[in-house]
C-alpha angles and dihedrals in degrees: 000000000000122000119228095251136008113278128202103226119206117190098020093153095068129090102267096026091050092049091049089052091053093049100048140043125208094070129132108206110219110213121238096255095044124094107173116088119233096212137031093250117073133191110191121197100155110129147121113257112219146025097248102083094095089072093061109012111018096187099046096094092048093045095047104034100036115015096044091045090054090051089056094044089054086072094048105070095132136103087223092068123100112194118196109192122197111216135165143247085242090082090074092063122191113350137162093196104091140204088044120220125211093253094055117124109260121224105174122188125199129040095271093049095044095048092048090055090044089051089054091051093047090050093050092048092048093047092048091051096049102029093248116158118232147176127197117208117195110201127212124219104306122214125199144128092242096070098108092171097055109137143149087281100041125041092348092180091062091043091055092048089052089050090052089055088058092046090242118153115249136200123226124200114234092354089296091289095139117103130227138181106241134178137170115263093240091057091046089054091047089052092049091051092049093051093045091050101038112006125120114266128242095024145094128258128195111221112202148090094275091226133103119238125184112236089220091058091053092050093045092052092047093049092050095043093051093038087231119186092212120127116229113215130190119229136168114257115252118255095252091053091055090048095057104027132064120217103236128024140163134147138239104240101179091116090058092044090052086068089059099261120159123165116247092212128051118210095267092050090048092051093048089055092047094045095057 
């Protein structure tokens, strides 16, 4: 499928960016060491992926999420530029007011989460100064077979499903009672395309299902569907996890739906695809 105009794609080697690149034509892939866009429309996926980098490389989130972004923005001082920035639900931080709307006050915890929100703020300030148009898209938990880097730290739901395929025992925090907003990567990419093509400018969009799903229910379905021999054990979450992660989270997606978006896959269909 061809996009309406040519888009300079940053971060096309990652999970969601790579899937987007496979689904749509009309993209100019910006190489890793390049900063200058090759079209006036930008889709920016570059980012770290979890809150654990401070244990091994304390500056990685700042270098990747902020410094590199600024290097790209330095080439975007034009009112003709449209900058579409991929962010994360992590920027909202811990909240008891769910589903969370785009105008909710953000209180991120953890270096990844904080730098993603800072990146949003830097982008808005830059765009306001130079008249650049922007959109910020905050993604939910994304499920898909293509996430080669799924781990305990990043996309833990996909990592656990992969462990079930191998009949490895897995541990669930709090019996899997915590809720998340999840959607198949193809639907996430469809939502991104819709917002980039038709969304309001200079604003934020939540990209997600808009519904809460218990992690334990996902794992139970996957185990039963695949007839996995894995044992599922309950453990207490480690202290650092509780510091940087809230228990229950899902987003208000009425703004996305107002553009006409509807997922192609419900949760069960998504899981059946992933569990193959």
